[in-house]
TORBAMAR-739936 format. One record per atom (N, C-alpha, C): residue number from 1; atom name; residue in one letter; x, y, z. Coordinates in pm, 1 decimal, padded with zeros to 6 digits, m for minus. Layout:
<rs>
<r><pos>NUM</pos><site>CA</site><code>A</code><u>X</u><v>Y</v><w>Z</w></r>
...
</rs>
This chain:
<rs>
<r><pos>1</pos><site>N</site><code>M</code><u>m01018.5</u><v>m00383.6</v><w>02788.1</w></r>
<r><pos>1</pos><site>CA</site><code>M</code><u>m00908.9</u><v>m00368.8</v><w>02774.6</w></r>
<r><pos>1</pos><site>C</site><code>M</code><u>m00869.9</u><v>m00446.6</v><w>02600.3</w></r>
<r><pos>2</pos><site>N</site><code>N</code><u>m00918.9</u><v>m00563.3</v><w>02634.6</w></r>
<r><pos>2</pos><site>CA</site><code>N</code><u>m00926.0</u><v>m00648.5</v><w>02509.2</w></r>
<r><pos>2</pos><site>C</site><code>N</code><u>m00961.7</u><v>m00622.1</v><w>02366.0</w></r>
<r><pos>3</pos><site>N</site><code>K</code><u>m01080.3</u><v>m00559.9</v><w>02386.3</w></r>
<r><pos>3</pos><site>CA</site><code>K</code><u>m01215.4</u><v>m00491.7</v><w>02313.2</w></r>
<r><pos>3</pos><site>C</site><code>K</code><u>m01126.3</u><v>m00399.0</v><w>02280.7</w></r>
<r><pos>4</pos><site>N</site><code>L</code><u>m01064.5</u><v>m00295.1</v><w>02303.1</w></r>
<r><pos>4</pos><site>CA</site><code>L</code><u>m01011.8</u><v>m00151.8</v><w>02281.5</w></r>
<r><pos>4</pos><site>C</site><code>L</code><u>m00881.8</u><v>m00215.0</v><w>02178.3</w></r>
<r><pos>5</pos><site>N</site><code>R</code><u>m00765.3</u><v>m00301.9</v><w>02266.3</w></r>
<r><pos>5</pos><site>CA</site><code>R</code><u>m00703.5</u><v>m00328.3</v><w>02204.6</w></r>
<r><pos>5</pos><site>C</site><code>R</code><u>m00703.8</u><v>m00400.7</v><w>02019.0</w></r>
<r><pos>6</pos><site>N</site><code>Y</code><u>m00813.9</u><v>m00513.9</v><w>02013.8</w></r>
<r><pos>6</pos><site>CA</site><code>Y</code><u>m00839.7</u><v>m00502.4</v><w>01865.6</w></r>
<r><pos>6</pos><site>C</site><code>Y</code><u>m00925.6</u><v>m00404.2</v><w>01828.7</w></r>
<r><pos>7</pos><site>N</site><code>Q</code><u>m01019.6</u><v>m00380.6</v><w>01837.0</w></r>
<r><pos>7</pos><site>CA</site><code>Q</code><u>m01050.6</u><v>m00219.2</v><w>01788.9</w></r>
<r><pos>7</pos><site>C</site><code>Q</code><u>m00867.3</u><v>m00116.0</v><w>01702.2</w></r>
<r><pos>8</pos><site>N</site><code>E</code><u>m00771.0</u><v>m00127.7</v><w>01792.6</w></r>
<r><pos>8</pos><site>CA</site><code>E</code><u>m00667.1</u><v>m00013.7</v><w>01726.1</w></r>
<r><pos>8</pos><site>C</site><code>E</code><u>m00588.6</u><v>m00138.7</v><w>01670.0</w></r>
<r><pos>9</pos><site>N</site><code>K</code><u>m00611.4</u><v>m00280.3</v><w>01669.6</w></r>
<r><pos>9</pos><site>CA</site><code>K</code><u>m00536.1</u><v>m00339.6</v><w>01540.0</w></r>
<r><pos>9</pos><site>C</site><code>K</code><u>m00647.7</u><v>m00268.3</v><w>01460.3</w></r>
<r><pos>10</pos><site>N</site><code>L</code><u>m00756.2</u><v>m00356.8</v><w>01483.3</w></r>
<r><pos>10</pos><site>CA</site><code>L</code><u>m00839.1</u><v>m00331.5</v><w>01324.9</w></r>
<r><pos>10</pos><site>C</site><code>L</code><u>m00779.2</u><v>m00107.5</v><w>01253.6</w></r>
<r><pos>11</pos><site>N</site><code>K</code><u>m00780.9</u><v>m00088.9</v><w>01316.8</w></r>
<r><pos>11</pos><site>CA</site><code>K</code><u>m00739.3</u><v>00041.4</v><w>01270.0</w></r>
<r><pos>11</pos><site>C</site><code>K</code><u>m00633.7</u><v>00105.5</v><w>01193.1</w></r>
<r><pos>12</pos><site>N</site><code>T</code><u>m00558.7</u><v>m00017.4</v><w>01241.1</w></r>
<r><pos>12</pos><site>CA</site><code>T</code><u>m00443.0</u><v>m00000.9</v><w>01211.5</w></r>
<r><pos>12</pos><site>C</site><code>T</code><u>m00394.7</u><v>m00083.8</v><w>01102.2</w></r>
<r><pos>13</pos><site>N</site><code>Q</code><u>m00483.4</u><v>m00182.6</v><w>01058.0</w></r>
<r><pos>13</pos><site>CA</site><code>Q</code><u>m00485.1</u><v>m00265.9</v><w>01013.2</w></r>
<r><pos>13</pos><site>C</site><code>Q</code><u>m00559.1</u><v>m00182.5</v><w>00790.5</w></r>
<r><pos>14</pos><site>N</site><code>Y</code><u>m00653.2</u><v>m00127.5</v><w>00895.9</w></r>
<r><pos>14</pos><site>CA</site><code>Y</code><u>m00768.5</u><v>m00002.3</v><w>00828.0</w></r>
<r><pos>14</pos><site>C</site><code>Y</code><u>m00636.4</u><v>00082.1</v><w>00743.6</w></r>
<r><pos>15</pos><site>N</site><code>N</code><u>m00547.5</u><v>00167.7</v><w>00791.7</w></r>
<r><pos>15</pos><site>CA</site><code>N</code><u>m00468.0</u><v>00280.2</v><w>00782.8</w></r>
<r><pos>15</pos><site>C</site><code>N</code><u>m00393.7</u><v>00197.8</v><w>00699.1</w></r>
<r><pos>16</pos><site>N</site><code>L</code><u>m00323.1</u><v>00034.4</v><w>00715.3</w></r>
<r><pos>16</pos><site>CA</site><code>L</code><u>m00254.5</u><v>00019.1</v><w>00624.4</w></r>
<r><pos>16</pos><site>C</site><code>L</code><u>m00243.1</u><v>m00007.8</v><w>00444.3</w></r>
<r><pos>17</pos><site>N</site><code>E</code><u>m00376.9</u><v>m00088.6</v><w>00456.6</w></r>
<r><pos>17</pos><site>CA</site><code>E</code><u>m00448.9</u><v>m00060.7</v><w>00375.8</w></r>
<r><pos>17</pos><site>C</site><code>E</code><u>m00476.2</u><v>00014.5</v><w>00281.0</w></r>
<r><pos>18</pos><site>N</site><code>E</code><u>m00490.2</u><v>00146.5</v><w>00318.4</w></r>
<r><pos>18</pos><site>CA</site><code>E</code><u>m00510.5</u><v>00312.1</v><w>00314.4</w></r>
<r><pos>18</pos><site>C</site><code>E</code><u>m00383.8</u><v>00327.7</v><w>00197.7</w></r>
<r><pos>19</pos><site>N</site><code>V</code><u>m00297.1</u><v>00318.4</v><w>00343.2</w></r>
<r><pos>19</pos><site>CA</site><code>V</code><u>m00121.2</u><v>00352.9</v><w>00257.4</w></r>
<r><pos>19</pos><site>C</site><code>V</code><u>m00082.2</u><v>00300.3</v><w>00146.3</w></r>
<r><pos>20</pos><site>N</site><code>K</code><u>m00097.6</u><v>00179.8</v><w>00164.0</w></r>
<r><pos>20</pos><site>CA</site><code>K</code><u>m00074.0</u><v>00079.6</v><w>00039.1</w></r>
<r><pos>20</pos><site>C</site><code>K</code><u>m00154.7</u><v>00111.8</v><w>m00101.2</w></r>
<r><pos>21</pos><site>N</site><code>K</code><u>m00299.4</u><v>00120.4</v><w>m00062.4</w></r>
<r><pos>21</pos><site>CA</site><code>K</code><u>m00289.3</u><v>00217.6</v><w>m00238.2</w></r>
<r><pos>21</pos><site>C</site><code>K</code><u>m00301.2</u><v>00285.9</v><w>m00273.9</w></r>
<r><pos>22</pos><site>N</site><code>K</code><u>m00275.3</u><v>00424.6</v><w>m00100.2</w></r>
<r><pos>22</pos><site>CA</site><code>K</code><u>m00158.7</u><v>00565.5</v><w>m00192.8</w></r>
<r><pos>22</pos><site>C</site><code>K</code><u>m00090.7</u><v>00532.4</v><w>m00262.6</w></r>
<r><pos>23</pos><site>N</site><code>N</code><u>00004.6</u><v>00447.8</v><w>m00232.4</w></r>
<r><pos>23</pos><site>CA</site><code>N</code><u>00118.9</u><v>00430.5</v><w>m00267.8</w></r>
<r><pos>23</pos><site>C</site><code>N</code><u>00106.2</u><v>00321.3</v><w>m00446.3</w></r>
<r><pos>24</pos><site>N</site><code>V</code><u>00027.0</u><v>00257.2</v><w>m00401.7</w></r>
<r><pos>24</pos><site>CA</site><code>V</code><u>m00023.7</u><v>00178.8</v><w>m00594.7</w></r>
<r><pos>24</pos><site>C</site><code>V</code><u>m00014.8</u><v>00313.0</v><w>m00632.5</w></r>
<r><pos>25</pos><site>N</site><code>R</code><u>m00113.7</u><v>00392.9</v><w>m00646.3</w></r>
<r><pos>25</pos><site>CA</site><code>R</code><u>m00205.2</u><v>00484.2</v><w>m00688.0</w></r>
<r><pos>25</pos><site>C</site><code>R</code><u>m00042.9</u><v>00569.2</v><w>m00714.5</w></r>
<r><pos>26</pos><site>N</site><code>E</code><u>00070.8</u><v>00664.5</v><w>m00666.5</w></r>
<r><pos>26</pos><site>CA</site><code>E</code><u>00158.7</u><v>00720.7</v><w>m00679.7</w></r>
<r><pos>26</pos><site>C</site><code>E</code><u>00258.5</u><v>00677.3</v><w>m00765.7</w></r>
<r><pos>27</pos><site>N</site><code>L</code><u>00272.2</u><v>00505.0</v><w>m00728.5</w></r>
<r><pos>27</pos><site>CA</site><code>L</code><u>00372.9</u><v>00413.5</v><w>m00865.6</w></r>
<r><pos>27</pos><site>C</site><code>L</code><u>00292.4</u><v>00415.8</v><w>m00940.0</w></r>
<r><pos>28</pos><site>N</site><code>N</code><u>00160.3</u><v>00452.7</v><w>m00969.0</w></r>
<r><pos>28</pos><site>CA</site><code>N</code><u>00098.3</u><v>00389.5</v><w>m01120.2</w></r>
<r><pos>28</pos><site>C</site><code>N</code><u>00143.7</u><v>00593.0</v><w>m01165.7</w></r>
<r><pos>29</pos><site>N</site><code>M</code><u>00126.0</u><v>00659.3</v><w>m01091.1</w></r>
<r><pos>29</pos><site>CA</site><code>M</code><u>00138.3</u><v>00788.3</v><w>m01184.7</w></r>
<r><pos>29</pos><site>C</site><code>M</code><u>00347.7</u><v>00790.1</v><w>m01186.2</w></r>
<r><pos>30</pos><site>N</site><code>L</code><u>00346.2</u><v>00754.1</v><w>m01139.6</w></r>
<r><pos>30</pos><site>CA</site><code>L</code><u>00508.8</u><v>00783.4</v><w>m01205.2</w></r>
<r><pos>30</pos><site>C</site><code>L</code><u>00525.4</u><v>00685.1</v><w>m01319.7</w></r>
<r><pos>31</pos><site>N</site><code>L</code><u>00451.1</u><v>00565.8</v><w>m01329.5</w></r>
<r><pos>31</pos><site>CA</site><code>L</code><u>00520.3</u><v>00436.6</v><w>m01398.5</w></r>
<r><pos>31</pos><site>C</site><code>L</code><u>00475.0</u><v>00553.5</v><w>m01550.4</w></r>
<r><pos>32</pos><site>N</site><code>S</code><u>00341.4</u><v>00597.7</v><w>m01544.4</w></r>
<r><pos>32</pos><site>CA</site><code>S</code><u>00264.3</u><v>00682.8</v><w>m01653.3</w></r>
<r><pos>32</pos><site>C</site><code>S</code><u>00390.3</u><v>00788.6</v><w>m01680.9</w></r>
<r><pos>33</pos><site>N</site><code>E</code><u>00500.7</u><v>00898.9</v><w>m01654.3</w></r>
<r><pos>33</pos><site>CA</site><code>E</code><u>00546.3</u><v>00973.9</v><w>m01635.7</w></r>
<r><pos>33</pos><site>C</site><code>E</code><u>00708.3</u><v>00945.0</v><w>m01648.1</w></r>
<r><pos>34</pos><site>N</site><code>N</code><u>00749.8</u><v>00802.7</v><w>m01698.9</w></r>
<r><pos>34</pos><site>CA</site><code>N</code><u>00843.5</u><v>00744.2</v><w>m01650.0</w></r>
<r><pos>34</pos><site>C</site><code>N</code><u>00873.7</u><v>00548.7</v><w>m01669.9</w></r>
<r><pos>35</pos><site>N</site><code>P</code><u>00824.4</u><v>00544.2</v><w>m01804.2</w></r>
<r><pos>35</pos><site>CA</site><code>P</code><u>00820.8</u><v>00367.2</v><w>m01794.7</w></r>
<r><pos>35</pos><site>C</site><code>P</code><u>00916.1</u><v>00312.6</v><w>m01793.8</w></r>
<r><pos>36</pos><site>N</site><code>I</code><u>01064.8</u><v>00370.0</v><w>m01695.7</w></r>
<r><pos>36</pos><site>CA</site><code>I</code><u>01153.6</u><v>00297.4</v><w>m01616.3</w></r>
<r><pos>36</pos><site>C</site><code>I</code><u>01127.7</u><v>00248.4</v><w>m01537.7</w></r>
<r><pos>37</pos><site>N</site><code>M</code><u>01030.5</u><v>00328.6</v><w>m01490.8</w></r>
<r><pos>37</pos><site>CA</site><code>M</code><u>00951.8</u><v>00246.6</v><w>m01345.7</w></r>
<r><pos>37</pos><site>C</site><code>M</code><u>00886.5</u><v>00128.6</v><w>m01368.7</w></r>
<r><pos>38</pos><site>N</site><code>I</code><u>00860.1</u><v>00059.9</v><w>m01492.3</w></r>
<r><pos>38</pos><site>CA</site><code>I</code><u>00778.4</u><v>m00084.6</v><w>m01475.8</w></r>
<r><pos>38</pos><site>C</site><code>I</code><u>00823.8</u><v>m00161.1</v><w>m01390.2</w></r>
<r><pos>39</pos><site>N</site><code>S</code><u>00955.9</u><v>m00205.0</v><w>m01398.2</w></r>
<r><pos>39</pos><site>CA</site><code>S</code><u>00990.9</u><v>m00345.1</v><w>m01314.8</w></r>
<r><pos>39</pos><site>C</site><code>S</code><u>00951.0</u><v>m00309.5</v><w>m01195.9</w></r>
<r><pos>40</pos><site>N</site><code>Y</code><u>01027.0</u><v>m00148.5</v><w>m01152.1</w></r>
<r><pos>40</pos><site>CA</site><code>Y</code><u>01001.3</u><v>m00120.8</v><w>m00990.3</w></r>
<r><pos>40</pos><site>C</site><code>Y</code><u>00849.7</u><v>m00133.9</v><w>m00943.7</w></r>
<r><pos>41</pos><site>N</site><code>I</code><u>00788.6</u><v>m00119.0</v><w>m01038.1</w></r>
<r><pos>41</pos><site>CA</site><code>I</code><u>00597.8</u><v>m00180.8</v><w>m00984.5</w></r>
<r><pos>41</pos><site>C</site><code>I</code><u>00574.4</u><v>m00311.5</v><w>m00948.8</w></r>
<r><pos>42</pos><site>N</site><code>E</code><u>00632.5</u><v>m00344.6</v><w>m01044.6</w></r>
<r><pos>42</pos><site>CA</site><code>E</code><u>00632.7</u><v>m00560.8</v><w>m01055.4</w></r>
<r><pos>42</pos><site>C</site><code>E</code><u>00672.0</u><v>m00585.5</v><w>m00944.2</w></r>
<r><pos>43</pos><site>N</site><code>V</code><u>00788.7</u><v>m00545.1</v><w>m00883.9</w></r>
<r><pos>43</pos><site>CA</site><code>V</code><u>00853.2</u><v>m00576.4</v><w>m00773.1</w></r>
<r><pos>43</pos><site>C</site><code>V</code><u>00782.2</u><v>m00535.0</v><w>m00676.5</w></r>
<r><pos>44</pos><site>N</site><code>F</code><u>00717.6</u><v>m00438.2</v><w>m00700.9</w></r>
<r><pos>44</pos><site>CA</site><code>F</code><u>00619.5</u><v>m00380.3</v><w>m00545.3</w></r>
<r><pos>44</pos><site>C</site><code>F</code><u>00505.6</u><v>m00485.3</v><w>m00507.1</w></r>
<r><pos>45</pos><site>N</site><code>E</code><u>00440.3</u><v>m00468.6</v><w>m00621.5</w></r>
<r><pos>45</pos><site>CA</site><code>E</code><u>00327.1</u><v>m00534.3</v><w>m00626.2</w></r>
<r><pos>45</pos><site>C</site><code>E</code><u>00363.9</u><v>m00727.2</v><w>m00614.9</w></r>
<r><pos>46</pos><site>N</site><code>K</code><u>00436.6</u><v>m00766.2</v><w>m00608.7</w></r>
<r><pos>46</pos><site>CA</site><code>K</code><u>00482.2</u><v>m00888.4</v><w>m00547.3</w></r>
<r><pos>46</pos><site>C</site><code>K</code><u>00527.9</u><v>m00872.0</v><w>m00443.2</w></r>
<r><pos>47</pos><site>N</site><code>I</code><u>00617.6</u><v>m00747.8</v><w>m00374.5</w></r>
<r><pos>47</pos><site>CA</site><code>I</code><u>00587.4</u><v>m00794.0</v><w>m00209.2</w></r>
<r><pos>47</pos><site>C</site><code>I</code><u>00506.2</u><v>m00778.6</v><w>m00165.2</w></r>
<r><pos>48</pos><site>N</site><code>N</code><u>00365.5</u><v>m00723.8</v><w>m00170.9</w></r>
<r><pos>48</pos><site>CA</site><code>N</code><u>00215.1</u><v>m00652.2</v><w>m00134.0</w></r>
<r><pos>48</pos><site>C</site><code>N</code><u>00133.4</u><v>m00767.8</v><w>m00165.3</w></r>
<r><pos>49</pos><site>N</site><code>H</code><u>00155.2</u><v>m00871.7</v><w>m00255.0</w></r>
<r><pos>49</pos><site>CA</site><code>H</code><u>00106.1</u><v>m00963.0</v><w>m00258.1</w></r>
<r><pos>49</pos><site>C</site><code>H</code><u>00142.4</u><v>m01096.8</v><w>m00226.6</w></r>
</rs>
């Protein structure tokens, strides 16, 4: 039971990492289209680190 729960937890952490990477990519695309986004990117990165 504990082992299963641990595996689920690992899976969730991995998924969160994937989501973060995806969000950073999307934000970078927005940034290239819209320079005003720079401050939002900086705030987002501070929150994630």
